[in-house]
C-alpha positions as CSV (number, residue, x, y, z in Angstrom):
1,M,-17.7,-16.0,-14.9
2,A,-17.9,-19.7,-14.0
3,G,-15.9,-21.9,-16.3
4,K,-13.5,-19.1,-17.4
5,V,-9.8,-19.3,-16.8
6,L,-8.6,-16.0,-15.3
7,S,-5.1,-14.8,-15.0
8,A,-3.6,-14.0,-11.6
9,V,-3.8,-10.3,-12.3
10,R,-7.4,-10.5,-13.3
11,R,-8.3,-12.6,-10.2
12,W,-6.5,-10.0,-8.0
13,R,-8.5,-7.1,-9.5
14,L,-11.8,-8.9,-9.2
15,G,-11.0,-9.7,-5.6
16,A,-10.1,-6.1,-4.8
17,R,-13.3,-4.9,-6.4
18,V,-15.4,-7.3,-4.3
19,M,-13.7,-6.4,-1.1
20,V,-14.1,-2.6,-1.7
21,V,-17.7,-2.5,-2.9
22,T,-18.8,-4.9,-0.1
23,R,-17.1,-2.6,2.5
24,V,-14.7,-5.3,3.7
25,V,-11.8,-2.8,3.3
26,L,-11.6,0.9,3.0
27,P,-9.3,2.0,0.1
28,S,-7.1,5.1,0.0
29,W,-7.5,8.0,-2.3
30,E,-4.3,7.3,-4.1
31,W,-5.4,3.7,-4.9
32,I,-9.1,4.3,-5.7
33,S,-8.3,7.3,-7.9
34,K,-6.9,4.9,-10.5
35,I,-10.1,3.0,-11.1
36,S,-13.5,3.8,-12.4
37,A,-15.9,3.7,-9.5
38,Q,-19.0,3.9,-11.7
39,K,-18.1,0.7,-13.5
40,W,-17.5,-1.1,-10.2
41,I,-20.8,0.0,-8.7
42,A,-22.7,-0.8,-12.0
43,C,-22.1,-4.5,-11.2
44,L,-24.1,-4.2,-8.0
45,P,-27.8,-5.0,-7.7
46,P,-30.2,-2.1,-8.4
47,D,-31.4,-2.1,-4.8
48,D,-28.0,-1.7,-3.4
49,P,-27.5,1.5,-1.3
50,L,-24.6,2.6,-3.5
51,C,-26.7,2.3,-6.6
52,R,-29.5,4.4,-5.1
53,E,-27.1,7.1,-3.9
54,R,-25.5,7.1,-7.4
55,D,-28.9,7.8,-9.0
56,R,-29.7,10.5,-6.6
57,L,-26.4,12.3,-7.1
58,A,-26.7,11.9,-10.9
59,N,-30.2,13.5,-10.9
60,A,-28.9,16.5,-8.8
61,L,-25.9,17.0,-11.1
62,A,-28.2,16.9,-14.2
63,R,-29.9,20.1,-13.0
64,F,-26.7,22.1,-13.3
65,S,-26.6,24.0,-16.6
66,W,-23.1,25.4,-15.8
67,V,-21.5,22.0,-15.8
68,T,-20.7,20.0,-19.0
69,P,-21.8,16.4,-19.2
70,E,-18.1,15.4,-18.8
71,G,-17.9,17.5,-15.7
72,Q,-21.0,15.9,-14.2
73,G,-19.5,12.5,-14.8
74,V,-16.3,13.5,-13.0
75,A,-18.2,14.9,-10.0
76,L,-20.3,11.7,-9.9
77,G,-17.2,9.6,-9.7
78,C,-15.7,11.8,-7.0
79,G,-18.8,11.4,-4.9
80,L,-18.8,7.6,-5.3
81,R,-15.1,7.4,-4.4
82,L,-15.8,9.4,-1.3
83,L,-18.5,7.0,-0.2
84,L,-16.1,4.0,-0.7
85,V,-13.2,5.7,1.0
86,R,-15.2,6.7,4.1
87,G,-17.3,3.5,4.1
88,Y,-20.6,5.4,4.0
89,R,-23.9,4.0,2.6
90,S,-25.7,7.3,2.1
91,L,-24.7,10.8,0.9
92,A,-26.3,12.3,4.1
93,E,-23.4,10.8,6.1
94,I,-20.8,13.1,4.3
95,T,-19.5,15.9,6.5
96,E,-17.6,19.1,5.8
97,Q,-14.5,17.5,7.1
98,D,-14.8,14.7,4.5
99,L,-14.6,17.2,1.6
100,T,-11.4,18.7,3.0
101,T,-9.8,15.3,3.0
102,I,-10.2,15.0,-0.8
103,P,-6.8,15.7,-2.4
104,T,-6.5,19.0,-4.2
105,W,-5.5,17.1,-7.4
106,S,-8.8,15.2,-7.5
107,P,-11.2,16.9,-9.9
108,G,-14.9,17.4,-9.5
109,T,-14.9,18.4,-5.8
110,D,-16.4,21.8,-6.3
111,T,-19.3,20.4,-8.4
112,L,-19.8,17.7,-5.9
113,D,-20.0,20.3,-3.1
114,A,-22.7,22.2,-5.1
115,A,-24.7,19.1,-5.6
116,L,-24.6,18.1,-1.9
117,C,-25.7,21.7,-1.0
118,S,-28.7,21.5,-3.5
119,M,-29.7,18.1,-2.0
120,G,-29.7,19.6,1.5
121,V,-26.7,17.6,2.9
122,F,-25.0,20.9,3.9
123,P,-27.0,23.7,5.4
124,R,-25.3,26.3,3.2
125,T,-24.7,27.3,-0.4
126,A,-22.0,26.1,-2.7
127,Q,-18.3,26.9,-2.0
128,R,-15.1,26.6,-4.0
129,G,-12.2,24.5,-2.9
130,P,-9.9,27.3,-1.6
131,T,-12.8,28.7,0.4
132,R,-13.4,25.4,2.1
133,R,-9.8,24.7,2.8
134,L,-8.3,28.1,3.7
135,R,-11.2,29.9,5.4
136,R,-10.4,30.6,9.0
137,G,-12.5,32.3,11.7
138,R,-11.6,35.2,13.9
139,H,-9.1,34.8,16.7
140,S,-9.9,36.1,20.2
141,V,-7.8,38.8,21.8
142,A,-6.0,36.2,23.9
143,D,-5.2,34.2,20.7
144,L,-3.9,37.3,19.0
145,V,-1.7,38.1,22.0
146,A,-0.3,34.5,22.0
147,M,0.2,34.5,18.2
148,A,2.2,37.8,18.5
149,K,4.6,36.0,20.9
150,I,4.3,38.8,23.5
151,P,6.3,38.1,26.7
152,E,4.2,37.0,29.6
153,R,4.7,40.2,31.7
154,F,3.3,42.4,28.9
155,R,0.3,40.2,27.9
156,A,-2.2,41.7,30.4
157,V,-1.7,45.3,29.3
158,T,-1.8,44.3,25.6
159,A,-5.0,42.3,26.0
160,M,-6.6,45.1,28.0
161,Y,-5.6,47.7,25.4
162,L,-7.0,45.6,22.4
163,E,-10.3,45.1,24.1
164,T,-10.7,48.7,25.1
165,Y,-9.6,49.9,21.6
166,A,-12.3,47.6,20.1
167,T,-14.9,49.1,22.4
168,R,-14.0,52.8,22.3
169,I,-12.3,53.3,18.9
170,T,-13.2,50.6,16.3
171,P,-14.0,46.9,16.4
172,L,-12.3,46.2,13.0
173,Y,-10.5,42.8,13.3
174,A,-7.8,43.9,10.8
175,S,-6.8,46.8,13.1
176,Q,-6.6,44.5,16.1
177,R,-4.3,42.1,14.2
178,C,-2.0,44.9,13.1
179,K,-1.7,46.4,16.5
180,A,-1.1,43.0,18.2
181,T,1.7,42.2,15.7
182,A,3.3,45.7,16.1
183,L,3.2,45.5,19.9
184,G,4.7,42.0,19.7
185,Y,7.8,43.3,18.0
186,F,8.1,46.1,20.6
187,W,7.6,44.1,23.7
188,R,10.1,41.4,22.5
189,F,12.6,44.2,22.0
190,I,12.1,45.6,25.5
191,S,12.3,42.1,27.0
192,D,15.6,41.3,25.3
193,R,17.3,44.7,25.5
194,Y,15.9,46.0,28.9
195,P,15.1,43.0,31.2
196,E,14.7,45.4,34.1
197,V,11.5,46.7,32.6
198,V,8.7,44.5,34.0
199,S,5.7,46.6,33.1
200,S,4.5,49.1,30.6
201,A,4.6,51.7,33.3
202,D,8.4,51.3,33.5
203,V,9.0,52.2,29.9
204,L,11.0,55.4,29.5
205,P,11.5,57.6,26.4
206,A,15.1,56.3,26.1
207,H,13.8,52.8,25.7
208,A,11.3,53.8,23.1
209,R,13.8,55.9,21.1
210,A,16.2,53.0,21.0
211,Y,13.4,50.9,19.4
212,V,13.3,53.2,16.3
213,P,16.5,52.0,14.6
214,Y,15.7,48.4,15.7
215,A,12.3,48.6,14.0
216,I,13.9,49.8,10.8
217,A,16.5,47.0,10.9
218,Q,13.8,44.4,11.7
219,A,11.7,45.5,8.7
220,R,14.8,45.5,6.4
221,D,15.8,42.0,7.5
222,G,16.1,39.7,4.4
223,R,15.4,42.5,1.9
224,P,17.7,43.8,-0.9
225,Q,19.1,47.3,-0.4
226,D,17.7,49.0,-3.5
227,D,15.8,52.2,-3.3
228,G,12.3,50.7,-3.9
229,E,12.7,48.1,-1.2
230,E,14.1,50.6,1.2
231,T,11.0,52.7,0.7
232,S,8.7,49.8,1.6
233,V,11.0,49.0,4.6
234,R,10.7,52.5,5.9
235,T,6.9,52.5,5.4
236,M,6.5,49.2,7.2
237,A,8.7,50.4,10.1
238,H,6.8,53.6,10.4
239,S,3.5,51.8,10.5
240,R,4.7,49.7,13.4
241,L,6.1,52.7,15.3
242,V,2.8,54.6,14.9
243,H,1.0,51.7,16.5
244,V,3.4,51.8,19.4
245,R,3.1,55.6,19.7
246,T,-0.7,55.4,19.7
247,F,-0.6,52.6,22.2
248,F,1.1,54.7,24.8
249,A,-0.8,57.8,23.9
250,D,-4.1,56.0,24.4
251,I,-3.0,54.3,27.6
252,C,-1.9,57.7,29.1
253,T,-5.2,59.4,28.0
254,W,-7.4,56.7,29.4
255,A,-5.4,56.6,32.7
256,S,-6.4,60.2,33.4
257,E,-10.0,59.2,33.7
258,P,-11.4,58.6,37.3
259,D,-11.0,54.9,38.4
260,S,-9.5,53.9,35.1
261,P,-8.1,50.4,34.9
262,S,-5.4,51.8,32.7
263,A,-3.8,53.8,35.5
264,V,-1.6,51.0,36.7
265,F,-0.2,50.5,33.1
266,A,0.4,54.1,32.2
267,P,4.1,55.4,32.3
268,R,4.9,58.8,33.8
269,T,5.3,60.4,30.4
270,I,4.5,59.3,26.9
271,P,7.7,57.4,25.8
272,L,7.3,57.8,22.0
273,T,6.0,61.0,20.4
274,R,5.7,62.3,16.9
275,H,8.9,64.3,17.2
276,D,10.9,61.1,17.8
277,L,9.9,59.9,14.3
278,V,11.2,62.9,12.5
279,G,14.6,62.9,10.7
280,V,15.0,59.1,10.4
281,G,14.0,58.7,6.8
282,F,10.2,58.4,7.0
283,D,9.6,61.7,5.3
284,R,11.7,60.7,2.3
285,A,9.9,57.3,2.3
286,R,6.5,59.1,2.1
287,Q,7.8,61.2,-0.7
288,Q,8.9,58.1,-2.6
289,V,5.5,56.6,-2.1
290,Q,3.8,59.7,-3.4
291,K,6.2,59.7,-6.4
292,R,5.4,56.1,-7.2
293,M,1.7,56.8,-6.9
294,V,1.9,59.7,-9.3
295,A,3.8,57.4,-11.7
296,T,1.2,54.7,-11.3
297,V,-1.6,57.2,-12.1
298,L,0.2,58.3,-15.3
299,D,0.7,54.6,-16.3
300,L,-2.9,53.9,-15.6
301,E,-4.1,56.8,-17.6
302,R,-2.2,55.5,-20.6
303,E,-2.8,51.7,-20.2
304,M,-6.4,51.6,-18.8
305,P,-8.1,52.4,-22.1
306,N,-6.1,49.5,-23.7
307,I,-7.1,47.1,-20.9
308,R,-10.7,48.0,-21.1
309,A,-10.7,47.8,-24.9
310,F,-9.0,44.4,-24.7
311,A,-11.5,43.0,-22.2
312,F,-14.5,44.3,-24.2
313,G,-13.1,43.0,-27.5
314,K,-12.7,39.5,-26.0
315,W,-16.2,39.5,-24.7
316,Y,-17.6,40.8,-28.0
317,E,-16.0,38.0,-29.9
318,A,-17.1,35.4,-27.4
319,D,-20.6,36.8,-27.4
320,R,-20.8,36.6,-31.2
321,A,-19.7,33.0,-31.1
322,F,-22.2,32.2,-28.4
323,K,-25.1,33.7,-30.4
324,A,-24.0,31.6,-33.4
325,D,-23.9,28.3,-31.4
326,Q,-25.7,28.3,-28.0
327,Q,-25.3,24.6,-27.4
328,D,-21.5,24.3,-27.3
329,A,-20.5,24.1,-23.7
330,R,-17.0,25.5,-24.4
331,V,-18.5,28.5,-26.2
332,I,-20.8,29.1,-23.3
333,A,-18.0,28.9,-20.8
334,S,-15.8,31.3,-22.9
335,E,-18.6,33.9,-23.1
336,R,-19.1,33.8,-19.3
337,D,-15.4,34.1,-18.6
338,T,-14.8,37.0,-20.9
339,F,-17.9,38.8,-19.7
340,W,-16.9,38.7,-16.0
341,D,-13.5,40.0,-16.9
342,C,-15.0,43.0,-18.7
343,G,-17.8,43.5,-16.2
344,L,-15.5,43.6,-13.2
345,V,-13.2,46.2,-14.8
346,E,-16.2,48.4,-15.8
347,L,-17.9,48.1,-12.5
348,L,-14.8,49.2,-10.6
349,V,-13.8,52.0,-13.0
350,Q,-17.3,53.5,-13.3
351,S,-18.2,53.3,-9.7
352,G,-14.9,53.9,-7.8
353,L,-15.8,51.2,-5.3
354,R,-13.3,49.5,-3.0
355,V,-12.8,45.9,-3.7
356,E,-14.6,44.7,-0.6
357,E,-17.5,47.1,-1.4
358,A,-17.8,45.6,-4.9
359,S,-17.7,42.1,-3.6
360,E,-20.5,42.7,-1.1
361,L,-22.9,44.4,-3.6
362,T,-26.4,42.8,-3.8
363,T,-29.4,43.5,-6.0
364,L,-31.1,44.9,-2.9
365,D,-28.6,47.7,-2.9
366,I,-30.1,49.1,-6.2
367,L,-32.5,51.8,-5.0
368,K,-35.1,53.6,-7.1
369,R,-35.9,57.2,-6.3
370,H,-38.7,59.4,-7.6
371,M,-37.8,63.1,-7.9
372,P,-40.4,65.9,-7.3
373,D,-40.4,66.7,-11.0
374,G,-41.4,63.2,-11.9
375,R,-38.0,61.9,-13.0
376,I,-36.7,58.5,-11.8
377,Y,-33.2,58.0,-10.6
378,Y,-31.4,54.8,-9.7
379,M,-28.9,54.9,-6.8
380,L,-26.4,52.3,-5.6
381,H,-26.2,51.8,-1.8
382,V,-22.6,51.1,-0.7
383,K,-22.3,49.3,2.6
384,P,-19.8,50.6,5.3
385,S,-16.3,49.3,4.8
386,K,-13.4,51.4,5.9
387,Y,-14.9,54.2,8.0
388,D,-18.1,52.4,9.0
389,R,-20.1,55.0,7.0
390,A,-22.5,53.9,4.2
391,R,-23.0,56.1,1.1
392,V,-25.2,56.3,-1.9
393,I,-23.8,56.9,-5.5
394,P,-25.9,57.6,-8.6
395,I,-26.1,54.9,-11.3
396,G,-25.2,56.4,-14.7
397,D,-25.9,54.9,-18.1
398,G,-22.6,53.0,-18.3
399,L,-22.8,51.7,-14.8
400,G,-26.4,50.7,-15.2
401,R,-25.7,48.7,-18.3
402,V,-22.9,46.8,-16.5
403,I,-25.1,46.0,-13.5
404,A,-27.9,44.9,-15.8
405,E,-25.6,42.5,-17.7
406,M,-24.3,41.1,-14.4
407,I,-27.8,40.3,-13.3
408,R,-28.7,38.7,-16.6
409,H,-25.6,36.5,-16.5
410,V,-26.2,35.4,-12.9
411,K,-29.8,34.4,-13.7
412,S,-28.7,32.6,-16.8
413,L,-26.1,30.7,-14.8
414,H,-28.7,29.4,-12.4
415,G,-31.6,29.2,-14.8
416,T,-33.8,31.3,-12.5
417,E,-36.0,34.4,-12.8
418,A,-34.2,36.3,-10.1
419,V,-30.7,36.4,-8.6
420,P,-30.6,33.6,-6.0
421,F,-29.5,34.1,-2.4
422,C,-26.2,32.7,-1.4
423,D,-23.7,32.8,1.5
424,H,-20.7,35.0,1.5
425,W,-17.6,35.7,3.6
426,D,-15.9,38.9,4.8
427,Y,-12.3,38.3,3.9
428,H,-10.9,41.2,6.1
429,E,-13.1,40.7,9.2
430,R,-13.1,36.8,8.9
431,R,-16.8,36.3,9.5
432,P,-19.8,35.2,7.4
433,L,-21.9,37.8,5.7
434,P,-25.7,37.6,5.6
435,R,-27.2,35.4,2.9
436,A,-28.3,37.7,0.1
437,P,-28.5,38.0,-3.7
438,Y,-25.0,39.1,-4.3
439,L,-24.1,40.7,-7.6
440,V,-20.6,39.5,-8.3
441,W,-20.4,35.7,-8.8
442,A,-17.7,33.2,-9.7
443,W,-17.1,32.3,-13.3
444,R,-17.9,28.5,-13.4
445,H,-19.3,27.9,-10.0
446,P,-22.6,29.1,-8.3
447,S,-20.9,31.0,-5.5
448,A,-20.2,34.7,-4.7
449,L,-16.8,36.0,-5.8
450,G,-14.5,37.1,-2.9
451,V,-11.9,39.8,-2.7
452,Q,-9.0,37.5,-3.6
453,G,-10.9,36.2,-6.6
454,I,-11.4,39.7,-7.9
455,R,-7.8,40.6,-7.5
456,R,-6.7,37.4,-9.3
457,R,-8.9,38.0,-12.3
458,L,-7.7,41.6,-12.7
459,R,-4.1,40.5,-12.4
460,L,-4.6,37.9,-15.1
461,L,-6.5,40.3,-17.4
462,S,-3.7,42.9,-17.3
463,A,-1.1,40.3,-18.1
464,A,-3.2,39.1,-21.0
465,A,-3.6,42.7,-22.3
466,D,0.2,43.1,-22.0
467,A,-0.1,46.3,-20.0
468,R,3.3,48.0,-19.4
469,R,4.7,50.7,-17.2
470,S,6.6,53.6,-18.6
471,D,9.9,51.8,-17.8
472,G,8.8,48.7,-19.7
473,T,8.0,46.5,-16.8
474,P,4.6,44.6,-16.6
475,L,1.8,46.6,-15.1
476,R,-0.3,44.4,-12.8
477,L,-3.8,45.9,-12.4
478,H,-5.1,46.0,-8.9
479,P,-8.7,46.8,-7.8
480,H,-7.6,50.0,-6.1
481,D,-6.0,51.2,-9.4
482,C,-9.5,51.3,-10.9
483,R,-10.5,53.6,-8.0
484,R,-7.5,55.9,-8.8
485,V,-8.6,56.0,-12.4
486,F,-12.1,57.0,-11.4
487,A,-10.9,59.9,-9.2
488,S,-8.4,61.1,-11.8
489,E,-10.9,61.0,-14.7
490,H,-13.6,62.9,-12.7
491,L,-11.1,65.5,-11.4
492,N,-9.8,66.1,-14.9
493,N,-13.4,66.4,-16.2
494,N,-14.1,69.3,-13.8
495,T,-16.1,67.3,-11.3
496,P,-16.0,69.3,-8.0
497,V,-13.6,67.9,-5.4
498,H,-16.3,67.6,-2.7
499,V,-18.5,65.6,-5.1
500,I,-15.6,63.2,-5.8
501,Q,-15.0,62.9,-2.0
502,A,-18.7,61.9,-1.5
503,L,-18.6,59.4,-4.3
504,L,-15.4,57.7,-3.1
505,G,-16.4,57.8,0.6
506,H,-13.2,59.6,1.8
507,A,-13.0,61.3,5.1
508,T,-11.2,64.4,3.8
509,I,-10.8,66.2,0.5
510,D,-7.0,65.9,0.8
511,T,-7.3,62.2,0.2
512,V,-8.9,62.8,-3.2
513,M,-5.9,64.8,-4.4
514,V,-3.7,61.7,-3.7
515,Y,-5.4,59.8,-6.5
516,A,-5.5,62.6,-9.0
517,K,-2.8,63.9,-11.3
518,L,-3.2,67.3,-12.9
519,Y,-1.3,67.4,-16.2
520,P,0.4,70.6,-17.5
521,Q,-1.8,70.6,-20.6
522,T,-4.9,70.5,-18.4
523,L,-3.5,73.2,-16.2
524,V,-3.0,75.5,-19.2
525,E,-6.4,74.8,-20.7
526,E,-8.3,75.3,-17.5
527,Y,-6.4,78.6,-16.8
528,R,-7.2,79.9,-20.3
529,K,-10.8,78.8,-19.9
530,A,-11.1,80.6,-16.6
531,V,-9.4,83.8,-17.8
532,R,-11.6,83.8,-21.0
533,G,-14.7,83.4,-19.0
534,L,-13.9,86.3,-16.7
535,Y,-13.0,88.5,-19.6
536,I,-16.3,87.7,-21.4
537,A,-18.2,88.3,-18.2
538,F,-16.7,91.7,-17.8
539,H,-16.6,93.0,-21.4
540,G,-19.3,90.9,-23.0
541,E,-19.3,88.7,-26.2
542,E,-19.1,91.9,-28.3
543,S,-15.5,92.4,-27.3
544,L,-14.4,89.3,-29.1
545,R,-15.5,90.3,-32.6
546,N,-13.2,91.6,-35.3
547,P,-13.1,95.4,-35.6
548,T,-14.8,97.0,-38.7
549,A,-12.9,99.2,-41.1
550,E,-14.3,102.3,-39.6
551,E,-13.3,101.2,-36.1
552,W,-9.8,100.3,-37.2
553,K,-9.4,103.7,-38.9
554,A,-10.5,105.4,-35.7
555,F,-8.1,103.3,-33.7
556,S,-5.2,104.1,-36.1
557,A,-5.8,107.8,-35.9
558,S,-5.9,107.8,-32.0
559,C,-2.9,105.5,-31.4
560,S,-0.3,104.3,-33.8
561,M,1.5,101.3,-32.3
562,R,4.2,101.6,-35.0
563,D,5.1,105.1,-34.1
564,M,5.0,104.3,-30.4
565,A,7.4,101.4,-30.9
566,R,9.8,103.6,-33.0
567,T,9.8,106.5,-30.6
568,Y,9.7,104.9,-27.1
569,A,10.3,101.2,-27.3
570,P,13.3,99.9,-29.3
571,S,13.1,96.2,-30.1
572,P,14.0,94.2,-27.0
573,P,16.1,91.0,-27.1
574,A,14.4,87.8,-28.4
575,S,14.1,86.2,-24.9
576,I,12.5,89.3,-23.4
577,A,10.3,89.8,-26.4
578,R,8.8,86.3,-26.0
579,F,8.0,87.0,-22.4
580,A,6.7,90.5,-23.3
581,W,4.2,89.3,-25.9
582,S,3.1,86.4,-23.6
583,A,2.4,89.0,-20.9
584,W,0.6,91.2,-23.5
585,D,-1.5,88.2,-24.4
586,V,-2.5,87.7,-20.8
587,F,-3.3,91.4,-20.5
588,M,-5.5,91.2,-23.5
589,R,-7.5,88.4,-22.0
590,S,-7.6,89.8,-18.5
591,P,-10.9,91.4,-17.2
592,R,-9.2,94.3,-15.6
593,K,-10.8,97.6,-16.5
594,V,-8.6,100.1,-18.4
595,R,-9.2,103.8,-18.6
596,Y,-9.0,104.2,-22.3
597,R,-10.4,101.5,-24.6
598,S,-11.3,101.1,-28.3
599,F,-13.4,98.5,-30.0
600,G,-15.4,97.8,-26.9
601,G,-12.4,97.0,-24.7
602,C,-10.6,94.8,-27.2
603,W,-7.4,96.9,-27.4
604,P,-6.5,99.0,-24.4
605,V,-4.7,102.2,-25.1
606,M,-1.7,102.8,-22.8
607,N,-0.8,106.2,-21.7
608,V,2.8,105.9,-20.4
609,N,4.4,109.0,-18.9
610,L,7.9,108.8,-20.5
611,Q,8.8,112.4,-20.2
612,P,11.0,113.6,-17.3
613,Q,9.2,115.6,-14.6
614,E,10.3,119.0,-13.5
615,G,13.4,119.0,-11.4
616,E,14.6,115.6,-12.4
617,T,18.1,115.0,-13.8
618,S,18.7,113.8,-17.3
619,Q,20.2,110.5,-15.9
620,R,17.1,109.8,-13.9
621,A,14.9,110.6,-16.8
622,R,16.8,108.2,-19.0
623,S,16.5,105.5,-16.3
624,Q,12.8,106.0,-16.1
625,R,12.5,105.8,-19.9
626,E,14.6,102.6,-20.0
627,N,12.3,101.0,-17.3
628,S,9.1,102.3,-18.9
629,K,9.8,100.8,-22.3
630,W,9.9,97.2,-20.7
631,L,7.0,98.1,-18.5
632,A,4.9,98.7,-21.6
633,F,5.5,95.1,-22.7
634,A,5.8,93.1,-19.5
635,A,3.3,94.8,-17.1
636,P,0.7,96.9,-19.0
637,W,-1.8,96.5,-16.2
638,S,0.5,98.5,-13.9
639,V,1.0,101.6,-16.1
640,P,0.2,104.8,-14.2
641,K,-2.8,106.8,-15.4
642,G,-2.0,109.8,-17.5
């Protein structure tokens, strides 16, 4: 550039470039994001460390088939800017903390993370941005107690209870967090309202009962006073009160053991019992929750076929476009996106899995079983989630096709012959899961899809399908809604309740009935089916045939229904007649044995004693005849034998 006359702005830009690439100054992200780092580094000699690291990073990005060339260039620029901002000369110097300092508005971070993992810079598999920024580990018991803002004089008993509960009852981290939060509200109330109480042993029933209205008011704080919100308020308050009740019940129970450390913390009597929570609106709140759940099941029964058809239609169109042009990056991305929308819905609906169970599925959970008769069955092993009990469910044709397509798409994403192993994270327990070939992957990133990602995709899918509730409001699909549809469909298709319980992994059969809704039409059809089956079992198939002319002639000679109606049974009112003929239809279908039958039990012959017995008055005889004529219509199975 010797001999050229440069403007002041041009000279300033060249000076800044020289100072940055020679590490004289370290720029900020806001400033360096406005320049092209690749063009700046291209002016350096080929043996410069930045040029060598640029080539290494470009080769690692070129191996990713799931990233477009434009995306690879963006990730390369992001990596070079990171080296310049931090003053590094090698990619190996980049740390996990450095990636978190990259602004969220800077593109290419996720692709850069995947490239660094493939190069061995990080000893893990690729992660998305929200996972890197928002993932937090488990808190200790002391941290949970401090976060709940429990007064100092009650912290020892709370910590002791949480540790003992994790050892003797369940070690679930979510349970410990909920209990610590609920006890924090209670102990702060006791500290403010009753300062004379210095230990849990001093808590009296009057103190605990006074907390009940306070818990409801605390849960209602900041919420509107409509019925739906009031129901959620009551439910939240009841949950907190149950945690307090179980706390004192457990402390008193453990204190009865010899040499128990809980003895010094146990009150003389259990301050809060189940009876103290009766009559304060919790029963009505539970009824409202049940009512909303029934309405949700009805809405899902109506809208779920539309959502599934919408998801499948989108994937079908994208798959046709992909088969027509397999080189277009946008077409490839569209096919992958639409498939995982459809695959997630079908996986949850056809398996009935909880969202955390679906997220933790691996290809190692697909089991092959040889039956004694030579048949082969494929089973799906479901890891323990809610009750620490694993279960095995059969893989049907529909579920098998969904799993096979998932495996094919994962292998296509990575360009491998098998599903690769990757890291995963337990969202509820806040701890890493073992590295395994997980089945559910992210759309445009080589990482396992978490619980929050599944929920977000289903929510967006239901919005795109324009799913509506019966009142016209939008229906947002949740993963647990697919589980309700699974239970409802199987129950309405005559699957035994204990089988549904085993498939869903419920502790009791009563829980299955919460998800199910028995429609009136189903009730009538199943009742008719049961009555017809019993009738055929008793009388045989021959009783359902039409009578021949000879049989009809014999029947007419033995019993004339027309003469009987004229003589003994005048026409009843219309309302009673409808009931009478309905009862007669039930009687005709019932398997009860009748003394006199014609046509193989098809038409029972009634012998009603309508004549007055000896010694009866005419008024009583008339009363018996009046009652007997309705008895002949309404209750033919109770007619006395003649």
